[in-house]
C-alpha positions, 0 to 999 in steps of 0.5 A: 518143251524143246526136244533134246538135241540129237547126238551124232557120232561117227566112227570107222567100221570094221571093214575098210571104207565103212563109216558108222553113224550112231544117233541118239535122241529123237530124229525129227524135223527139228533135229534134222539140220545136224544130221544133214550136216553130218551125212553130207560130206560122207563119201565112204563106200558103206554108211551104216546108220545105227539107230539103237539110240533113236526112240522116235522118228517122225516122217521128216526124219525118215525122209532125211534117211531116205534122201541119204539112201537115194544120194548114196545110190546115185554116187555108187555107195551103199547105206544101211540101217541098223539096230532100229528100236521097236517104235522106229521099226514100226514106222519103217514097216508101216510106210514100207520103207523096209522094201527100199532100205536094208535094215539089219538087227545090229551094226555088225550084221549090216557091215557083214550083209552089205 
Protein backbone atom coordinates (compact mmCIF):
# COMPACT_ATOMS: atom_id res chain seq x y z
CA UNK A 1 0.00 0.00 0.00
CA UNK A 2 1.50 3.34 -1.06
CA UNK A 3 1.78 6.03 1.61
CA UNK A 4 -0.55 8.98 1.44
CA UNK A 5 1.07 11.98 -0.21
CA UNK A 6 2.48 14.61 2.08
CA UNK A 7 0.33 17.73 2.09
CA UNK A 8 2.28 20.96 2.32
CA UNK A 9 0.88 24.45 2.84
CA UNK A 10 2.90 27.63 3.13
CA UNK A 11 1.57 30.77 4.74
CA UNK A 12 2.91 34.07 5.97
CA UNK A 13 3.65 34.15 9.67
CA UNK A 14 2.45 36.80 12.07
CA UNK A 15 5.80 38.57 11.96
CA UNK A 16 7.33 40.12 8.84
CA UNK A 17 9.79 37.90 6.94
CA UNK A 18 8.32 34.74 8.49
CA UNK A 19 6.98 31.74 6.58
CA UNK A 20 5.07 28.88 8.17
CA UNK A 21 5.23 25.53 6.37
CA UNK A 22 2.42 23.23 7.55
CA UNK A 23 2.92 19.54 6.88
CA UNK A 24 0.25 16.87 6.97
CA UNK A 25 1.03 13.20 6.47
CA UNK A 26 4.03 10.97 7.01
CA UNK A 27 7.42 12.53 6.33
CA UNK A 28 9.38 9.66 4.80
CA UNK A 29 11.88 9.01 2.06
CA UNK A 30 9.02 8.56 -0.42
CA UNK A 31 7.45 11.94 0.42
CA UNK A 32 10.69 13.96 0.57
CA UNK A 33 10.82 15.29 -3.00
CA UNK A 34 7.71 17.42 -2.47
CA UNK A 35 9.06 18.85 0.77
CA UNK A 36 12.47 19.61 -0.71
CA UNK A 37 10.86 21.31 -3.71
CA UNK A 38 8.79 23.49 -1.37
CA UNK A 39 11.65 24.41 0.98
CA UNK A 40 14.34 25.09 -1.62
CA UNK A 41 13.10 28.54 -2.78
CA UNK A 42 12.21 29.86 0.71
CA UNK A 43 14.35 32.85 1.63
CA UNK A 44 12.40 34.27 4.59
CA UNK A 45 14.36 35.36 7.66
CA UNK A 46 12.47 32.74 9.70
CA UNK A 47 10.86 29.51 8.56
CA UNK A 48 8.69 27.57 11.01
CA UNK A 49 7.95 23.93 10.15
CA UNK A 50 4.56 23.10 11.67
CA UNK A 51 4.63 19.34 12.24
CA UNK A 52 1.29 19.02 14.06
CA UNK A 53 -0.10 16.96 11.17
CA UNK A 54 2.89 14.62 10.86
CA UNK A 55 2.12 11.34 12.64
CA UNK A 56 5.36 9.66 11.56
CA UNK A 57 8.82 10.68 10.38
CA UNK A 58 11.60 8.32 9.34
CA UNK A 59 15.33 9.02 9.41
CA UNK A 60 15.25 10.38 5.85
CA UNK A 61 12.55 12.86 6.84
CA UNK A 62 14.55 13.93 9.86
CA UNK A 63 17.61 14.29 7.66
CA UNK A 64 15.73 16.57 5.28
CA UNK A 65 14.64 18.79 8.18
CA UNK A 66 18.25 18.96 9.40
CA UNK A 67 19.53 19.71 5.90
CA UNK A 68 17.14 22.65 5.63
CA UNK A 69 18.23 23.86 9.07
CA UNK A 70 21.90 23.77 8.02
CA UNK A 71 21.18 25.51 4.69
CA UNK A 72 19.17 28.19 6.49
CA UNK A 73 21.97 28.83 8.99
CA UNK A 74 24.58 29.06 6.24
CA UNK A 75 22.43 31.68 4.51
CA UNK A 76 21.97 33.69 7.73
CA UNK A 77 18.35 32.66 8.19
CA UNK A 78 16.59 30.93 11.08
CA UNK A 79 14.48 27.80 11.19
CA UNK A 80 12.34 26.32 13.96
CA UNK A 81 10.15 23.26 14.37
CA UNK A 82 6.75 23.55 16.05
CA UNK A 83 3.91 21.38 17.31
CA UNK A 84 5.58 17.98 16.99
CA UNK A 85 3.46 14.93 17.64
CA UNK A 86 4.45 12.55 20.43
CA UNK A 87 5.98 10.01 18.05
CA UNK A 88 7.98 12.61 16.10
CA UNK A 89 9.03 14.26 19.36
CA UNK A 90 10.34 10.91 20.61
CA UNK A 91 12.44 10.52 17.43
CA UNK A 92 13.83 14.03 17.83
CA UNK A 93 14.78 13.36 21.46
CA UNK A 94 16.15 9.85 20.83
CA UNK A 95 18.46 11.12 18.10
CA UNK A 96 19.42 14.20 20.18
CA UNK A 97 18.35 16.46 17.32
CA UNK A 98 16.61 18.61 19.95
CA UNK A 99 20.10 19.80 20.97
CA UNK A 100 20.51 21.31 17.50
CA UNK A 101 17.01 22.28 16.35
CA UNK A 102 14.81 24.69 18.23
CA UNK A 103 11.55 22.87 18.95
CA UNK A 104 8.52 24.82 20.17
CA UNK A 105 5.09 23.63 21.38
CA UNK A 106 3.21 25.88 18.94
CA UNK A 107 3.82 27.93 15.81
CA UNK A 108 3.06 31.08 17.80
CA UNK A 109 5.68 30.18 20.40
CA UNK A 110 8.21 29.55 17.63
CA UNK A 111 7.55 32.95 16.07
CA UNK A 112 7.90 34.68 19.43
CA UNK A 113 10.91 32.64 20.56
CA UNK A 114 13.04 33.22 17.50
